[in-house]
C-alpha positions as CSV (number, residue, x, y, z in Angstrom):
1,X,9.3,-26.9,1.2
2,X,8.4,-23.9,-1.0
3,X,11.0,-21.1,-0.9
4,X,10.1,-17.5,-1.9
5,X,12.1,-14.3,-2.0
6,X,10.6,-11.4,0.0
7,X,11.4,-7.9,1.3
8,X,10.3,-7.3,4.9
9,X,10.5,-4.4,7.4
10,X,13.4,-4.6,9.9
11,X,11.1,-5.0,13.0
12,X,9.4,-8.1,11.4
13,X,12.8,-9.6,10.5
14,X,14.0,-9.1,14.1
15,X,10.8,-10.8,15.4
16,X,11.3,-13.8,13.1
17,X,14.9,-14.1,14.2
18,X,14.0,-13.6,17.9
19,X,14.1,-16.7,20.1
20,X,10.7,-15.8,21.7
21,X,8.6,-18.5,20.1
22,X,5.3,-17.2,21.5
23,X,5.9,-13.8,19.9
24,X,6.8,-15.3,16.6
25,X,3.6,-17.4,16.5
26,X,1.4,-14.5,17.4
27,X,3.0,-12.4,14.6
28,X,3.1,-15.0,11.9
29,X,-0.5,-15.1,10.6
30,X,-1.8,-13.0,7.7
31,X,-5.3,-11.6,7.9
32,X,-7.7,-10.6,5.1
33,X,-9.1,-7.1,5.0
34,X,-10.8,-5.1,2.3
35,X,-8.3,-3.1,0.3
36,X,-8.9,0.6,1.0
37,X,-9.0,1.5,-2.8
38,X,-10.7,-1.4,-4.4
39,X,-12.6,-3.0,-1.5
40,X,-11.4,-6.4,-2.6
41,X,-9.9,-8.9,-0.2
42,X,-6.2,-8.5,0.4
43,X,-3.6,-9.9,2.7
44,X,-2.1,-8.0,5.6
45,X,0.3,-8.9,8.4
46,X,-0.3,-7.5,11.9
47,X,2.7,-7.1,14.0
48,X,2.8,-6.6,17.8
49,X,5.8,-5.4,19.7
50,X,6.3,-4.2,23.2
51,X,6.4,-0.7,22.0
52,X,3.2,-0.9,19.9
53,X,1.6,-2.5,16.9
54,X,1.9,-2.1,13.2
55,X,0.2,-3.7,10.1
56,X,1.8,-4.3,6.7
57,X,0.4,-5.2,3.3
58,X,1.6,-8.1,1.3
59,X,2.3,-7.2,-2.3
60,X,3.5,-9.6,-5.0
61,X,5.6,-8.5,-8.0
62,X,5.0,-11.2,-10.6
63,X,6.8,-11.2,-14.0
64,X,4.9,-11.8,-17.2
65,X,7.1,-14.7,-18.2
66,X,8.4,-17.5,-15.9
67,X,11.4,-16.5,-13.9
68,X,13.7,-18.0,-11.3
69,X,16.1,-16.7,-8.6
70,X,19.7,-17.7,-8.5
71,X,21.1,-17.4,-5.0
72,X,24.6,-18.8,-4.6
73,X,24.5,-22.3,-5.9
74,X,20.8,-22.6,-5.4
75,X,17.9,-22.0,-7.9
76,X,14.6,-20.8,-6.5
77,X,11.9,-21.9,-8.9
78,X,9.3,-19.2,-7.9
79,X,10.5,-16.0,-9.6
80,X,8.0,-13.8,-7.8
81,X,9.1,-11.1,-5.4
82,X,7.0,-10.8,-2.2
83,X,7.1,-7.4,-0.5
84,X,5.6,-6.7,3.0
85,X,5.2,-3.0,3.2
86,X,3.9,-1.0,6.2
87,X,0.5,0.6,5.7
88,X,-1.3,3.3,7.6
89,X,-4.2,1.5,9.5
90,X,-6.3,4.7,9.0
91,X,-6.6,3.7,5.4
92,X,-7.7,0.2,6.3
93,X,-10.5,1.5,8.6
94,X,-12.2,3.4,5.8
95,X,-13.8,0.5,3.9
96,X,-14.8,-1.1,7.2
97,X,-16.5,2.1,8.5
98,X,-18.1,2.9,5.2
99,X,-19.7,-0.6,5.0
100,X,-21.9,0.3,8.0
101,X,-22.5,3.9,7.0
102,X,-25.7,5.1,5.4
103,X,-25.8,5.0,1.6
104,X,-27.8,8.2,1.3
105,X,-24.9,10.5,2.3
106,X,-26.2,11.2,5.8
107,X,-23.6,11.1,8.7
108,X,-25.2,8.2,10.4
109,X,-25.3,7.4,14.1
110,X,-22.5,7.2,16.7
111,X,-21.7,3.6,17.6
112,X,-19.3,1.7,19.8
113,X,-16.2,0.1,18.2
114,X,-17.5,-3.4,18.9
115,X,-20.9,-2.6,17.4
116,X,-19.3,-1.2,14.2
117,X,-16.9,-4.2,13.7
118,X,-19.6,-6.7,14.4
119,X,-22.0,-5.4,11.7
120,X,-19.0,-4.8,9.3
121,X,-17.9,-8.4,9.8
122,X,-21.3,-9.7,8.8
123,X,-21.6,-7.6,5.7
124,X,-18.0,-7.9,4.5
125,X,-17.9,-11.7,5.0
126,X,-21.1,-12.0,3.0
127,X,-20.0,-9.7,0.2
128,X,-16.5,-11.2,-0.1
129,X,-17.8,-14.8,-0.1
130,X,-18.0,-14.6,-3.9
131,X,-14.6,-12.8,-4.2
132,X,-12.0,-15.0,-5.9
133,X,-9.3,-13.4,-3.8
134,X,-10.6,-14.8,-0.6
135,X,-13.3,-14.3,2.1
136,X,-12.9,-11.7,4.8
137,X,-13.7,-13.5,8.1
138,X,-15.0,-12.2,11.4
139,X,-11.9,-13.5,13.1
140,X,-9.6,-11.4,10.8
141,X,-11.6,-8.2,11.5
142,X,-11.5,-8.9,15.3
143,X,-7.8,-9.3,15.0
144,X,-7.4,-6.0,13.3
145,X,-9.8,-4.3,15.8
146,X,-7.7,-5.5,18.7
147,X,-4.5,-3.8,17.5
148,X,-3.5,-0.6,19.3
149,X,-2.6,1.0,15.9
150,X,-6.2,0.5,14.8
151,X,-7.7,2.0,17.9
152,X,-5.3,5.0,17.7
153,X,-6.3,5.6,14.1
154,X,-10.0,5.8,14.7
155,X,-9.8,9.5,15.7
156,X,-8.1,10.4,12.4
157,X,-11.1,9.2,10.4
158,X,-14.0,9.5,12.8
159,X,-15.9,11.9,15.0
160,X,-15.7,10.8,18.6
161,X,-18.0,11.2,21.6
162,X,-17.3,10.2,25.2
163,X,-20.5,9.0,27.0
164,X,-20.7,8.4,30.8
165,X,-19.6,6.3,32.4
166,X,-16.8,4.9,30.2
167,X,-18.4,4.5,26.7
168,X,-16.7,5.8,23.6
169,X,-18.7,6.0,20.3
170,X,-17.5,6.8,16.8
171,X,-18.9,7.9,13.4
172,X,-17.0,8.0,10.1
173,X,-16.3,11.5,9.0
174,X,-15.2,12.0,5.3
175,X,-14.3,15.6,6.1
176,X,-12.0,14.6,8.9
177,X,-10.4,11.9,6.8
178,X,-9.8,14.4,3.9
179,X,-8.1,16.8,6.4
180,X,-5.9,13.9,7.6
181,X,-5.0,13.1,3.9
182,X,-4.0,16.8,3.4
183,X,-1.6,16.5,6.3
184,X,-0.1,13.4,4.5
185,X,0.2,15.4,1.3
186,X,2.0,18.2,3.1
187,X,4.4,15.7,4.7
188,X,5.1,14.1,1.3
189,X,5.9,17.5,-0.2
190,X,8.3,18.3,2.6
191,X,10.1,15.0,2.0
192,X,12.4,14.2,-0.9
193,X,10.2,11.4,-2.2
194,X,9.2,13.2,-5.4
195,X,12.6,14.7,-6.1
196,X,14.2,11.3,-5.4
197,X,12.1,9.6,-8.1
198,X,13.5,9.9,-11.6
199,X,10.2,8.8,-13.1
200,X,8.2,11.5,-11.3
201,X,10.8,14.2,-12.1
202,X,10.8,13.2,-15.8
203,X,7.0,13.5,-15.9
204,X,7.3,17.1,-14.6
205,X,10.0,17.9,-17.1
206,X,8.1,16.3,-19.9
207,X,5.2,18.7,-19.3
208,X,7.5,21.7,-19.3
209,X,6.9,22.5,-15.6
210,X,10.6,22.8,-14.8
211,X,11.2,25.5,-17.3
212,X,11.9,29.1,-16.2
213,X,8.8,31.1,-15.5
214,X,6.7,28.0,-14.6
215,X,7.6,28.0,-10.9
216,X,3.9,28.3,-9.7
217,X,2.9,25.5,-12.2
218,X,5.8,23.4,-10.9
219,X,4.5,23.6,-7.3
220,X,1.0,22.8,-8.4
221,X,2.4,19.8,-10.4
222,X,4.3,18.5,-7.3
223,X,1.1,18.9,-5.3
224,X,-0.9,17.0,-7.8
225,X,1.7,14.2,-7.8
226,X,1.5,14.0,-4.0
227,X,-2.3,13.7,-4.2
228,X,-2.0,10.9,-6.8
229,X,0.4,9.0,-4.6
230,X,-1.8,9.2,-1.5
231,X,-4.8,8.4,-3.7
232,X,-3.4,4.9,-4.3
233,X,-5.0,3.9,-1.0
234,X,-8.4,5.6,-1.2
235,X,-11.5,5.0,-3.3
236,X,-12.3,7.1,-6.4
237,X,-14.9,9.3,-4.7
238,X,-12.6,10.3,-1.8
239,X,-9.9,10.9,-4.4
240,X,-12.2,13.4,-6.1
241,X,-12.9,15.1,-2.8
242,X,-9.1,15.3,-2.0
243,X,-8.4,16.9,-5.4
244,X,-11.3,19.3,-5.1
245,X,-9.8,20.6,-1.8
246,X,-7.0,22.1,-3.9
247,X,-7.0,24.7,-6.7
248,X,-5.6,23.0,-9.8
249,X,-7.5,25.3,-12.3
250,X,-4.4,27.0,-13.7
251,X,-2.5,23.7,-14.0
252,X,-5.4,22.0,-15.6
253,X,-5.7,24.8,-18.2
254,X,-2.0,24.5,-19.0
255,X,-2.0,20.7,-19.3
256,X,-5.1,20.8,-21.5
257,X,-3.4,23.3,-23.8
258,X,-0.2,21.3,-23.9
259,X,-2.2,18.1,-24.6
260,X,-4.0,19.9,-27.5
261,X,-0.7,21.1,-29.0
262,X,0.7,17.6,-28.8
263,X,-2.4,16.2,-30.4
264,X,-2.2,18.7,-33.3
265,X,1.5,17.9,-33.8
266,X,0.8,14.2,-33.9
267,X,-2.1,14.7,-36.3
268,X,0.1,16.9,-38.5
269,X,2.9,14.4,-38.5
270,X,0.4,11.6,-39.3
271,X,-1.0,13.7,-42.2
272,X,2.4,14.3,-43.6
273,X,3.3,10.7,-43.4
274,X,0.2,9.7,-45.2
275,X,0.8,12.3,-47.9
276,X,4.3,11.1,-48.5
277,X,3.1,7.5,-48.7
278,X,0.4,8.6,-51.1
279,X,2.9,10.5,-53.3
280,X,5.2,7.5,-53.5
281,X,2.4,5.2,-54.3
282,X,1.2,7.5,-57.0
283,X,4.7,7.7,-58.5
284,X,5.0,4.0,-58.5
285,X,1.6,3.6,-60.1
286,X,2.5,6.2,-62.8
287,X,5.7,4.3,-63.7
288,X,3.7,1.1,-64.0
289,X,1.2,2.8,-66.3
290,X,3.9,4.3,-68.5
291,X,5.5,0.9,-68.9
292,X,2.1,-0.6,-69.9
293,X,1.5,2.2,-72.3
294,X,4.8,1.9,-74.1
295,X,4.0,0.9,-77.8
296,X,5.2,-2.4,-79.0
297,X,7.7,-2.1,-81.9
298,X,7.3,-4.0,-85.2
299,X,9.3,-7.1,-86.2
300,X,11.1,-5.1,-88.9
301,X,12.4,-2.6,-86.4
302,X,13.4,-5.3,-84.0
303,X,15.4,-7.0,-86.9
304,X,17.1,-3.7,-87.8
305,X,18.2,-3.4,-84.2
306,X,19.9,-6.7,-84.5
307,X,21.5,-6.0,-87.9
308,X,25.3,-5.8,-88.2
309,X,26.1,-2.2,-89.3
310,X,29.9,-2.5,-89.1
311,X,31.4,-1.0,-92.3
312,X,28.2,0.6,-93.5
313,X,28.3,4.3,-94.3
314,X,26.1,6.6,-92.3
315,X,23.1,8.2,-94.0
316,X,24.6,11.7,-93.4
317,X,27.5,11.0,-95.7
318,X,25.2,11.0,-98.8
319,X,24.4,14.7,-98.1
320,X,27.9,16.1,-97.6
321,X,29.4,18.3,-100.3
322,X,31.8,16.4,-102.5
323,X,35.2,18.0,-103.2
């Protein structure tokens, strides 16, 4: 039996440990859905409890080189770390809804949930059939559509109309979704997620945003980080719309100026390094040339150098005044 190490939410762990076999079976199957940022097939774990439903994403942290886990006296050969992390179902709805939306930018028509998921299943199953990560099946989409958390999230990303007698129709609304994302950004700023991350705080300090007098730029920097964190689960065009809904003009000018100063410093340092290397190389080359140019002395001079001069009078003694 293959053993792997994983991190799971508490409610899923409690379900696994629960003696209710039926509940464990119903909550034990992963489904494939398009990832909200890339659109590629990814694994998600739906979880139903008496109080409601949730869905989590399977993430794998895989080391570059082979690794193993040592737990007590046991060695786990698979050194990967599996993480099952809760994800907002509203994000997962976006690629599904966009797959049946018009490509020309028009809003499209209002449709029932069953109609939307039926067409989306056909298109996504066909488009993912060539995906090496796995095919998105009609069954998996139906499982996701049946979750209470999925149905509750529709109003966060869609316009809704109630038709008599009991028909509800939906239409994807990028504007409504951006407003929902902005609420998430605000909640993220109110939390201590950014301040609790040493990496994020270092990035703010590195750009000089935490210096005195840069309070407004610091707030803009925190806002931009919050947008970037949320944008990990949205496609690039929606990320652009989210950023455009805020005014980052002053921050962008500051960061561009800072980047230019750093580029000039790096260029100057590189130029100085090259100059020093060139000067050293020139000096070494000059010494070699001087050695090559030194005249070769005659054999007579070489013999005189080797002659024994002990006891011989110096030439200057012949010119001294005799007493």
